[in-house]
VOPAGU-2260 file (C-alpha; in pm, 1 decimal, decimal comma):
REM VOPAGU-2260
SITE   aa  ch    i         X         Y         Z
SITE  VAL   A    0   -1234,6    4006,1    -752,9
SITE  PHE   A    1   -1318,0    3754,4    -477,0
SITE  VAL   A    2   -1212,4    3996,5    -201,2
SITE  SER   A    3   -1404,0    4288,4    -350,7
SITE  VAL   A    4   -1724,0    4083,6    -387,6
SITE  SER   A    5   -1717,3    3882,4     -63,6
SITE  GLY   A    6   -1507,0    4103,3     163,3
SITE  ARG   A    7   -1300,5    3797,6     263,1
SITE  HIS   A    8    -966,1    3660,0     149,7
SITE  MET   A    9    -967,0    3338,4     -50,0
SITE  ALA   A   10    -817,0    3036,5     127,9
SITE  ILE   A   11    -709,0    2765,1    -114,3
SITE  LYS   A   12    -689,7    2423,1      53,3
SITE  PHE   A   13    -682,6    2177,0    -237,5
SITE  ILE   A   14    -535,1    2205,1    -586,1
SITE  MET   A   15    -621,4    1951,4    -856,4
SITE  ALA   A   16    -347,9    1934,5   -1117,8
SITE  ASN   A   17    -103,2    1702,8   -1281,6
SITE  ALA   A   18     246,4    1658,8   -1140,3
SITE  GLU   A   19     418,4    1934,9   -1339,7
SITE  ALA   A   20     670,8    2128,9   -1134,8
SITE  ALA   A   21     579,1    2456,3   -1308,6
SITE  GLN   A   22     217,0    2434,2   -1193,5
SITE  GLN   A   23     314,8    2351,2    -837,1
SITE  ASN   A   24     567,4    2635,1    -833,0
SITE  ALA   A   25     309,6    2884,3    -961,5
SITE  VAL   A   26      59,4    2783,1    -693,3
SITE  GLU   A   27     321,4    2802,9    -418,7
SITE  GLN   A   28     435,0    3146,7    -537,5
SITE  GLY   A   29      79,2    3277,8    -561,9
SITE  PHE   A   30    -121,5    3115,7    -284,2
SITE  SER   A   31      77,7    2927,5     -23,2
SITE  VAL   A   32     193,9    3240,5     158,0
SITE  ASP   A   33    -137,0    3254,1     344,8
SITE  CYS   A   34    -254,3    2893,8     327,4
SITE  GLU   A   35    -141,1    2533,5     332,4
SITE  VAL   A   36    -209,6    2366,0      -2,2
SITE  VAL   A   37    -272,3    1993,8     -63,0
SITE  TYR   A   38    -209,3    1872,2    -418,3
SITE  VAL   A   39    -462,4    1623,1    -554,4
SITE  MET   A   40    -389,4    1455,1    -885,9
SITE  CYS   A   41    -671,5    1457,3   -1140,4
SITE  PHE   A   42    -845,1    1116,4   -1164,9
SITE  ASN   A   43    -784,5    1111,5   -1540,4
SITE  HIS   A   44    -408,8    1150,5   -1485,0
SITE  VAL   A   45    -408,5     886,1   -1210,4
SITE  LEU   A   46    -587,4     640,6   -1439,9
SITE  ALA   A   47    -355,8     717,1   -1733,6
SITE  ASN   A   48     -49,4     665,0   -1513,8
SITE  LEU   A   49    -187,2     335,1   -1380,7
SITE  ILE   A   50    -251,7     208,4   -1733,1
SITE  ALA   A   51      95,5     316,9   -1848,1
SITE  TYR   A   52     258,7     153,1   -1545,3
SITE  ALA   A   53      58,4    -169,5   -1583,5
SITE  SER   A   54     151,6    -205,8   -1950,5
SITE  MET   A   55     527,3    -195,1   -1878,0
């Protein structure tokens, strides 16, 4: 849809997700052929992990 509307290919640079391997694998299979992807963890997940780690 993006290509047909804009006439350009989509270049994904950043992906916000949690650290699940399945999500990262899906992105790499679908997008990283043409672009270099940087994974950014969602702030909510970062905060939850910090709280869990601090309460150990």
